[in-house]
ZALONU-952279 format. One record per atom (N, C-alpha, C): residue in one letter; x, y, z. Coordinates in steps of 0.02 Angstrom, whole numbers, padded with zeros to 5 digits, always signed. Example, Ala and Ser with C-alpha at 12.3 -4.5 7.8 and 13.67 -1.06 7.14 Angstrom:
BEGIN
A+00660-00284+00390 A+00615-00225+00390 A+00660-00165+00390 S+00642-00112+00354 S+00684-00053+00357 S+00645+00002+00394 
end
This chain:
BEGIN
X+00041-00059+00001 X-00002+00005+00003 X+00052+00063-00006 X+00094+00066+00042 X+00141+00123+00044 X+00169+00141-00020 X+00188+00081-00052 X+00227+00089-00116 X+00181+00122-00169 X+00118+00090-00163 X+00065+00121-00214 X+00057+00200-00203 X+00047+00214-00139 X+00035+00283-00120 X+00088+00331-00143 X+00149+00304-00133 X+00213+00340-00150 X+00223+00353-00227 X+00198+00301-00261 X+00201+00302-00343 X+00144+00353-00357 X+00092+00368-00329 X+00035+00416-00340 X+00054+00482-00324 X+00086+00489-00265 X+00105+00557-00241 X+00152+00588-00287 X+00203+00556-00312 X+00261+00586-00345 X+00232+00606-00412 X+00191+00577-00451 X+00177+00612-00517 X+00134+00671-00503 X+00090+00675-00448 X+00049+00725-00434 X+00092+00789-00411 X+00148+00772-00375 X+00194+00822-00356 X+00227+00856-00418 X+00241+00806-00459 X+00278+00831-00521 X+00241+00880-00564 X+00171+00856-00565 X+00121+00901-00600 X+00111+00966-00569 X+00102+00966-00507 X+00089+01041-00476 X+00145+01077-00476 X+00208+01066-00490 X+00261+01115-00487 X+00265+01145-00561 X+00254+01107-00613 X+00238+01153-00680 X+00188+01200-00672 X+00130+01181-00646 X+00077+01223-00644 X+00086+01289-00604 X+00122+01277-00545 X+00140+01340-00509 X+00184+01386-00544 X+00232+01350-00581 X+00282+01393-00620 X+00244+01436-00673 X+00193+01399-00710 X+00164+01434-00757 X+00127+01488-00725 X+00098+01484-00669 X+00061+01530-00640 X+00109+01600-00631 X+00168+01580-00603 X+00219+01632-00594 X+00241+01670-00652 X+00250+01631-00707 X+00274+01653-00776 X+00222+01700-00806 X+00160+01676-00794 X+00098+01722-00819 X+00098+01783-00778 X+00110+01779-00714 X+00115+01842-00679 X+00162+01885-00703 X+00228+01869-00701 X+00281+01900-00725 X+00265+01933-00799 X+00231+01897-00850 X+00216+01917-00909 X+00171+01970-00907 X+00116+01978-00860 X+00069+02016-00859 X+00096+02088-00828 X+00147+02081-00780 X+00180+02133-00753 X+00216+02176-00807 X+00258+02132-00850 X+00300+02147-00899 X+00259+02193-00951 X+00197+02159-00975 X+00162+02194-01020 X+00126+02260-00992 X+00110+02252-00931 X+00084+02324-00907 X+00137+02379-00901 X+00201+02350-00885 X+00257+02407-00882 X+00267+02433-00953 X+00270+02391-01006 X+00284+02408-01070 X+00232+02459-01093 X+00174+02435-01084 X+00108+02483-01109 X+00097+02547-01063 X+00108+02545-01003 X+00093+02603-00964 X+00154+02648-00936 X+00204+02607-00915 X+00263+02646-00879 X+00318+02667-00932 X+00330+02618-00973 X+00385+02634-01025 X+00378+02702-01064 X+00316+02709-01092 X+00308+02764-01136 X+00317+02833-01094 X+00291+02833-01037 X+00300+02887-00982 X+00381+02898-00979 X+00415+02845-00959 X+00486+02860-00943 X+00519+02885-01006 X+00505+02858-01064 X+00544+02879-01124 X+00528+02953-01143 X+00459+02970-01141 X+00449+03045-01149 X+00481+03089-01094 X+00472+03063-01030 X+00507+03107-00981 X+00582+03114-00989 X+00612+03065-01010 X+00689+03068-01024 X+00698+03110-01085 X+00659+03106-01137 X+00670+03156-01192 X+00662+03225-01168 X+00617+03238-01130 X+00597+03307-01113 X+00652+03332-01068 X+00680+03295-01015 X+00742+03315-00980 X+00794+03328-01020 X+00810+03289-01075 X+00867+03297-01121 X+00857+03358-01156 X+00802+03371-01180 X+00787+03435-01218 X+00803+03494-01173 X+00775+03489-01109 X+00787+03546-01062 X+00857+03552-01042 X+00901+03500-01039 X+00969+03501-01024 X+00997+03537-01075 X+00980+03528-01143 X+01023+03550-01199 X+01001+03625-01207 X+00936+03647-01191 X+00915+03722-01199 X+00947+03762-01143 X+00960+03732-01082 X+00985+03776-01035 X+01057+03767-01021 X+01095+03728-01055 X+01161+03711-01033 X+01210+03768-01054 X+01193+03821-01091 X+01236+03883-01105 X+01236+03928-01046 X+01293+03969-01044 X+01305+04016-00985 X+01248+04074-00999 X+01220+04082-01046 X+01174+04140-01060 X+01102+04118-01037 X+01088+04054-01021 X+01032+04024-01007 X+00997+04053-00938 X+00937+04080-00937 X+00911+04118-00877 X+00880+04064-00825 X+00857+03998-00859 X+00846+03948-00807 X+00900+03899-00796 X+00889+03856-00746 X+00943+03808-00725 X+00927+03752-00761 X+00981+03715-00779 X+00975+03652-00815 X+00952+03592-00763 X+00930+03538-00782 X+00918+03484-00736 X+00978+03462-00690 X+01031+03456-00720 X+01092+03438-00677 X+01117+03498-00631 X+01098+03557-00642 X+01109+03608-00596 X+01059+03615-00546 X+01001+03593-00563 X+00957+03599-00511 X+00968+03539-00461 X+00990+03482-00479 X+01000+03428-00433 X+01062+03446-00393 X+01107+03479-00419 X+01171+03500-00384 X+01156+03561-00335 X+01113+03610-00355 X+01096+03654-00305 X+01050+03638-00252 X+01015+03591-00258 X+00961+03571-00205 X+00972+03506-00185 X+01034+03475-00183 X+01050+03412-00164 X+01034+03404-00084 X+01055+03452-00048 X+01039+03448+00028 X+00962+03446+00038 X+00927+03474-00004 X+00848+03478+00008 X+00821+03404-00015 X+00854+03375-00057 X+00829+03311-00086 X+00849+03258-00032 X+00912+03258-00015 X+00933+03200+00034 X+00915+03215+00107 X+00886+03277+00127 X+00864+03282+00199 X+00807+03321+00197 X+00742+03289+00181 X+00682+03325+00167 X+00656+03343+00235 X+00675+03319+00285 X+00640+03328+00356 X+00686+03362+00406 X+00736+03402+00377 X+00770+03446+00432 X+00721+03502+00458 X+00743+03519+00527 X+00703+03564+00553 X+00747+03618+00589 X+00758+03673+00572 X+00797+03730+00599 X+00745+03780+00640 X+00684+03763+00647 X+00641+03809+00678 X+00603+03858+00631 X+00547+03882+00648 X+00511+03932+00611 X+00492+03900+00539 X+00503+03941+00487 X+00491+03919+00427 X+00542+03881+00392 X+00602+03876+00422 X+00662+03849+00396 X+00661+03774+00409 X+00618+03736+00375 X+00615+03671+00376 X+00612+03636+00309 X+00630+03562+00308 X+00640+03534+00248 X+00575+03533+00203 X+00584+03508+00142 X+00531+03497+00082 X+00479+03453+00118 X+00498+03393+00155 X+00443+03350+00183 X+00395+03380+00223 X+00423+03427+00269 X+00374+03458+00321 X+00335+03510+00283 X+00368+03545+00233 X+00324+03593+00196 X+00271+03556+00156 X+00280+03505+00131 X+00224+03465+00091 X+00176+03437+00151 X+00200+03412+00207 X+00149+03385+00242 X+00106+03441+00277 X+00130+03505+00288 X+00094+03553+00311 X+00035+03579+00261 X+00050+03573+00195 X+00003+03592+00146 X-00049+03537+00135 X-00027+03468+00145 X-00077+03409+00145 X-00116+03417+00207 X-00097+03441+00261 X-00142+03439+00319 X-00196+03488+00302 X-00180+03546+00282 X-00236+03598+00259 X-00283+03572+00205 X-00247+03540+00155 X-00296+03504+00108 X-00345+03455+00137 X-00317+03411+00179 X-00349+03359+00211 X-00419+03395+00246 X-00404+03445+00286 X-00459+03476+00316 X-00517+03506+00272 X-00482+03546+00229 X-00526+03581+00181 X-00572+03533+00135 X-00535+03489+00102 X-00567+03437+00062 X-00618+03388+00094 X-00606+03372+00157 X-00649+03333+00192 X-00714+03367+00206 X-00711+03436+00228 X-00772+03470+00231 X-00806+03480+00154 X-00771+03490+00109 X-00797+03493+00045 X-00834+03429+00030 X-00810+03373+00034 X-00839+03313+00027 X-00908+03302+00057 X-00902+03312+00126 X-00961+03308+00166 X-01025+03356+00142 X-00998+03420+00132 X-01056+03472+00111 X-01075+03463+00045 X-01029+03445-00002 X-01040+03441-00072 X-01076+03376-00088 X-01071+03330-00047 X-01115+03266-00076 X-01178+03276-00041 X-01183+03301+00014 X-01256+03316+00044 X-01292+03369+00005 X-01255+03427-00023 X-01300+03471-00058 X-01310+03439-00132 X-01271+03407-00155 X-01281+03372-00214 X-01342+03325-00219 X-01346+03285-00162 X-01410+03241-00155 X-01468+03286-00158 X-01465+03336-00117 X-01524+03383-00106 X-01547+03406-00183 X-01494+03437-00214 X-01510+03463-00278 X-01532+03415-00326 X-01498+03360-00326 X-01521+03307-00369 X-01584+03272-00366 X-01609+03279-00301 X-01660+03232-00277 X-01725+03285-00275 X-01727+03346-00269 X-01776+03399-00261 X-01772+03451-00318 X-01825+03456-00358 X-01834+03493-00411 X-01833+03571-00390 X-01865+03573-00328 X-01866+03649-00296 X-01797+03668-00281 X-01761+03626-00252 X-01696+03644-00227 X-01646+03650-00286 X-01652+03621-00341 X-01625+03627-00400 X-01631+03700-00431 X-01697+03710-00431 X-01718+03774-00468 X-01687+03837-00424 X-01685+03827-00356 X-01672+03884-00316 X-01594+03891-00302 X-01574+03827-00294 X-01489+03834-00278 X-01440+03822-00336 X-01462+03795-00389 X-01417+03782-00441 X-01401+03849-00481 X-01438+03898-00490 X-01408+03966-00520 X-01361+03995-00472 X-01373+03991-00401 X-01316+04017-00356 X-01255+03980-00357 X-01251+03912-00359 X-01198+03872-00373 X-01155+03898-00430 X-01194+03905-00489 X-01163+03916-00556 X-01124+03980-00549 X-01158+04031-00519 X-01125+04090-00509 X-01060+04096-00466 X-01073+04062-00408 X-01018+04064-00359 X-00947+04022-00384 X-00967+03967-00422 X-00914+03921-00437 X-00865+03959-00489 X-00889+04014-00515 X-00847+04048-00564 X-00802+04102-00533 X-00806+04106-00468 X-00764+04157-00432 X-00687+04118-00429 X-00638+04152-00447 X-00573+04125-00440 X-00560+04099-00363 X-00526+04051-00349 X-00504+04033-00282 X-00476+04094-00231 X-00423+04121-00264 X-00384+04173-00224 X-00434+04234-00217 X-00479+04242-00257 X-00533+04302-00239 X-00565+04283-00169 X-00571+04222-00144 X-00605+04208-00085 X-00558+04223-00026 X-00490+04234-00035 X-00443+04242+00020 X-00455+04302+00060 X-00458+04364+00039 X-00471+04418+00068 X-00540+04412+00121 X-00585+04386+00087 X-00651+04375+00128 X-00634+04329+00184 X-00601+04279+00177 X-00585+04223+00227 X-00542+04253+00277 X-00491+04298+00254 X-00444+04325+00312 X-00491+04377+00352 X-00532+04412+00320 X-00569+04456+00364 X-00619+04416+00404 X-00643+04363+00386 X-00693+04332+00422 X-00658+04292+00484 X-00608+04257+00469 X-00571+04215+00518 X-00521+04254+00557 X-00491+04303+00528 X-00431+04340+00568 X-00376+04294+00575 X-00366+04243+00533 X-00308+04194+00543 X-00294+04166+00479 X-00226+04153+00463 X-00209+04126+00397 X-00234+04051+00392 X-00221+04011+00442 X-00233+03943+00430 X-00311+03922+00415 X-00354+03947+00455 X-00421+03925+00436 X-00450+03965+00369 X-00419+04024+00355 X-00422+04056+00285 X-00409+04014+00225 X-00348+03976+00246 X-00328+03938+00185 X-00368+03873+00175 X-00389+03847+00231 X-00435+03789+00231 X-00499+03810+00203 X-00525+03865+00213 X-00588+03888+00182 X-00579+03900+00109 X-00518+03918+00085 X-00509+03928+00015 X-00515+03861-00021 X-00480+03815+00011 X-00483+03734-00019 X-00559+03716-00019 X-00592+03735+00036 X-00664+03704+00042 X-00696+03742-00021 X-00694+03806-00024 X-00740+03832-00073 X-00720+03817-00144 X-00660+03801-00157 X-00632+03782-00222 X-00653+03709-00240 X-00655+03670-00197 X-00666+03589-00206 X-00736+03576-00203 X-00777+03618-00181 X-00849+03593-00166 X-00888+03594-00228 X-00876+03628-00273 X-00919+03644-00331 X-00926+03592-00379 X-00864+03557-00401 X-00866+03504-00446 X-00896+03433-00412 X-00900+03437-00343 X-00926+03379-00300 X-01008+03389-00303 X-01030+03449-00294 X-01105+03472-00294 X-01130+03452-00371 X-01102+03475-00410 X-01126+03471-00478 X-01121+03399-00501 X-01075+03359-00497 X-01069+03291-00522 X-01115+03245-00472 X-01123+03259-00412 X-01162+03211-00366 X-01237+03230-00387 X-01261+03293-00396 X-01321+03301-00418 X-01337+03274-00487 X-01294+03273-00534 X-01303+03247-00598 X-01314+03175-00598 X-01271+03137-00549 X-01277+03064-00537 X-01346+03045-00504 X-01376+03093-00460 X-01434+03073-00428 X-01488+03082-00486 X-01488+03131-00515 X-01543+03143-00572 X-01546+03086-00625 X-01484+03055-00629 X-01481+03003-00683 X-01483+02934-00665 X-01512+02933-00602 X-01530+02859-00579 X-01580+02829-00620 X-01569+02772-00643 X-01621+02741-00683 X-01693+02739-00652 X-01752+02750-00694 X-01805+02743-00664 X-01833+02673-00641 X-01804+02622-00662 X-01812+02558-00649 X-01792+02549-00570 X-01733+02575-00551 X-01717+02578-00492 X-01761+02602-00443 X-01784+02664-00458 X-01834+02696-00416 X-01900+02657-00410 X-01920+02630-00466 X-01979+02588-00454 X-01969+02521-00415 X-01915+02496-00425 X-01899+02434-00372 X-01896+02451-00306 X-01863+02515-00285 X-01876+02540-00223 X-01944+02551-00194 X-01980+02570-00236 X-02053+02580-00215 X-02095+02509-00204 X-02078+02470-00244 X-02104+02401-00243 X-02081+02364-00173 X-02017+02380-00162 X-01990+02344-00105 X-02013+02388-00041 X-02042+02448-00047 X-02063+02492+00007 X-01996+02519+00048 X-01944+02531+00017 X-01874+02555+00058 X-01891+02613+00083 X-01873+02624+00145 X-01875+02688+00187 X-01817+02738+00162 X-01815+02794+00180 X-01778+02850+00160 X-01703+02828+00162 X-01681+02803+00219 X-01612+02780+00233 X-01592+02722+00187 X-01637+02665+00177 X-01623+02612+00140 X-01615+02634+00067 X-01660+02674+00040 X-01656+02701-00026 X-01591+02742-00037 X-01568+02782+00011 X-01505+02822+00009 X-01433+02773+00004 X-01445+02721+00038 X-01386+02683+00045 X-01386+02624+00002 X-01438+02599-00021 X-01439+02545-00058 X-01459+02554-00142 X-01487+02619-00148 X-01505+02629-00219 X-01463+02696-00249 X-01475+02748-00200 X-01448+02816-00223 X-01373+02812-00233 X-01336+02801-00176 X-01264+02809-00177 X-01231+02753-00219 X-01250+02693-00227 X-01227+02650-00277 X-01234+02678-00343 X-01288+02693-00361 X-01308+02722-00427 X-01271+02782-00450 X-01259+02827-00408 X-01228+02890-00415 X-01152+02889-00411 X-01127+02832-00381 X-01058+02837-00361 X-01009+02852-00407 X-01015+02832-00475 X-00971+02847-00521 X-00967+02919-00542 X-01021+02949-00540 X-01032+03022-00544 X-00990+03064-00481 X-01005+03036-00419 X-00983+03064-00363 X-00906+03068-00361 X-00886+03005-00380 X-00803+02999-00381 X-00776+03042-00431 X-00809+03052-00487 X-00779+03098-00542 X-00773+03172-00510 X-00824+03191-00475 X-00819+03259-00438 X-00764+03258-00392 X-00753+03197-00349 X-00702+03199-00301 X-00632+03198-00324 X-00632+03170-00383 X-00552+03180-00412 X-00546+03241-00446 X-00593+03276-00473 X-00580+03343-00488 X-00568+03389-00431 X-00606+03379-00377 X-00598+03422-00316 X-00534+03411-00287 X-00501+03359-00287 X-00442+03353-00248 X-00392+03383-00292 X-00389+03383-00358 X-00345+03421-00401 X-00349+03490-00386 X-00409+03520-00380 X-00419+03591-00370 X-00402+03610-00301 X-00404+03574-00258 X-00389+03584-00189 X-00309+03590-00187 X-00274+03544-00210 X-00200+03551-00213 X-00172+03612-00253 X-00208+03628-00304 X-00195+03690-00346 X-00210+03755-00299 X-00260+03753-00268 X-00283+03809-00225 X-00241+03821-00163 X-00212+03770-00133 X-00176+03777-00070 X-00110+03802-00091 X-00074+03785-00144 X-00013+03806-00163 X-00014+03877-00188 X-00064+03903-00215 X-00078+03975-00230 X-00092+04014-00165 X-00136+03981-00116 X-00154+04018-00054 X-00087+04030-00019 X-00050+03986-00009 X+00010+03986+00036 X+00053+04039+00016 X+00060+04060-00043 X+00104+04102-00061 X+00085+04171-00036 X+00023+04178-00029 X-00010+04241+00002 X-00008+04252+00078 X-00034+04184+00114 X-00031+04188+00184 X+00038+04182+00224 X+00078+04148+00187 X+00141+04136+00221 X+00142+04076+00272 X+00193+04067+00312 X+00197+04012+00362 X+00221+03952+00319 X+00222+03893+00354 X+00253+03835+00328 X+00208+03803+00278 X+00232+03783+00220 X+00191+03755+00160 X+00231+03763+00102 X+00213+03716+00056 X+00247+03714-00006 X+00240+03778-00048 X+00179+03808-00049 X+00159+03867-00083 X+00214+03931-00057 X+00216+03935+00013 X+00260+03988+00033 X+00335+03972+00020 X+00355+03908+00025 X+00422+03888+00008 X+00444+03914-00056 X+00399+03907-00108 X+00400+03932-00179 X+00410+04009-00178 X+00368+04040-00146 X+00370+04113-00153 X+00434+04139-00110 X+00451+04110-00057 X+00512+04122-00022 X+00570+04119-00062 X+00578+04063-00096 X+00629+04043-00143 X+00637+04100-00204 X+00574+04117-00226 X+00584+04171-00275 X+00608+04232-00249 X+00591+04254-00187 X+00614+04315-00161 X+00688+04313-00147 X+00717+04255-00132 X+00787+04246-00126 X+00828+04222-00194 X+00788+04231-00253 X+00817+04209-00322 X+00845+04145-00319 X+00814+04098-00287 X+00835+04021-00289 X+00789+03985-00333 X+00811+03988-00405 X+00760+03960-00450 X+00764+03884-00445 X+00816+03865-00431 X+00834+03789-00432 X+00783+03756-00375 X+00770+03792-00322 X+00738+03773-00265 X+00661+03771-00290 X+00642+03821-00329 X+00576+03824-00354 X+00564+03771-00399 X+00607+03753-00448 X+00599+03696-00490 X+00592+03630-00461 X+00635+03619-00405 X+00618+03559-00360 X+00556+03554-00326 X+00536+03617-00305 X+00465+03623-00273 X+00409+03604-00324 X+00421+03628-00387 X+00369+03612-00437 X+00365+03538-00457 X+00417+03508-00450 X+00420+03436-00462 X+00378+03398-00411 X+00396+03420-00347 X+00359+03384-00290 X+00289+03396-00290 X+00265+03459-00307 X+00206+03480-00308 X+00166+03431-00365 X+00190+03429-00415 X+00164+03384-00471 X+00157+03313-00448 X+00209+03287-00424 X+00209+03219-00402 X+00153+03208-00346 X+00149+03252-00304 X+00098+03239-00241 X+00032+03248-00277 X+00016+03297-00318 X-00047+03296-00352 X-00062+03244-00392 X-00018+03209-00427 X-00025+03141-00459 X-00043+03087-00418 X-00009+03082-00360 X-00025+03033-00315 X-00097+03035-00267 X-00111+03104-00267 X-00178+03118-00229 X-00227+03090-00284 X-00223+03114-00349 X-00278+03083-00400 X-00276+03021-00404 X-00223+02980-00403 X-00221+02907-00417 X-00252+02880-00351 X-00235+02904-00283 X-00267+02889-00227 X-00348+02880-00226 X-00374+02943-00252 X-00451+02957-00251 X-00470+02900-00310 X-00440+02895-00369 X-00454+02847-00420 X-00448+02769-00395 X-00401+02760-00346 X-00403+02688-00328 X-00463+02673-00285 X-00474+02713-00237 X-00538+02721-00190 X-00595+02700-00238 X-00603+02751-00290 X-00658+02743-00339 X-00669+02674-00372 X-00614+02647-00381 X-00619+02578-00421 X-00634+02525-00373 X-00619+02541-00305 X-00640+02486-00258 X-00714+02489-00242 X-00741+02562-00240 X-00805+02570-00230 X-00856+02545-00289 X-00828+02576-00349 X-00876+02569-00407 X-00856+02507-00448 X-00805+02473-00431 X-00779+02422-00471 X-00767+02436-00543 X-00738+02496-00548 X-00712+02522-00615 X-00765+02560-00661 X-00823+02566-00634 X-00873+02595-00672 X-00868+02671-00679 X-00826+02702-00638 X-00819+02775-00639 X-00758+02798-00694 X-00718+02747-00725 X-00673+02765-00772 X-00708+02783-00834 
end
């Protein structure tokens, strides 16, 4: 019996190893294809742009620094992003974290208020007729135009910056949420009536899932506008933050520091957008793309 069992086990193990190897090879192949299709083109284009930038700014008469000079001038900022000498003399890491903290507060408030108002406008015809024209007027006001009003109201720079983020991010969230609610299929509404769903059940089981793709589109637009607004607002309010760092570097004629900060701003904005997109895919299973 033992001999027979061993004779059966050995072929089974021999078969399982190639299967596992095939799965591993398949995964590597998928990763490789994804890299070639999505990452490699961006790397090639980025390399070509940096090369062109280097060639155009390599002469002594160039007014902007070359990439190699930017790296040389800002090497200490790159390798030590979290130094802290007190006051506003802190590393790029602390500057970005301070800006992200303001964005987190303002954007969170915009999400709560924006989705609530969007549901109200989308669900109620009376609310849409009364509020939509006001929203359309207010959303055209440039973000920085709200800064003097917020400074006068709050008498402090930090809540003023948070308010600017809030008032900038809320409009695409309201508009996209209301459009999503209005576009809920009539069949969904009829099913909810047949099942006699109460208000809470209709909101959680019908309205939010159906409008989620629209809502997350507004959230992605809002997070980009939030990051844009805080950088511009911090240039005026001062204090620790990536926007003030850029303005301070301009006053000190440190163009290389500005270029480095712009790279960080772009990378952080890209990551914020991808983060909201990742959550969107988890919630909507890719239907918001």
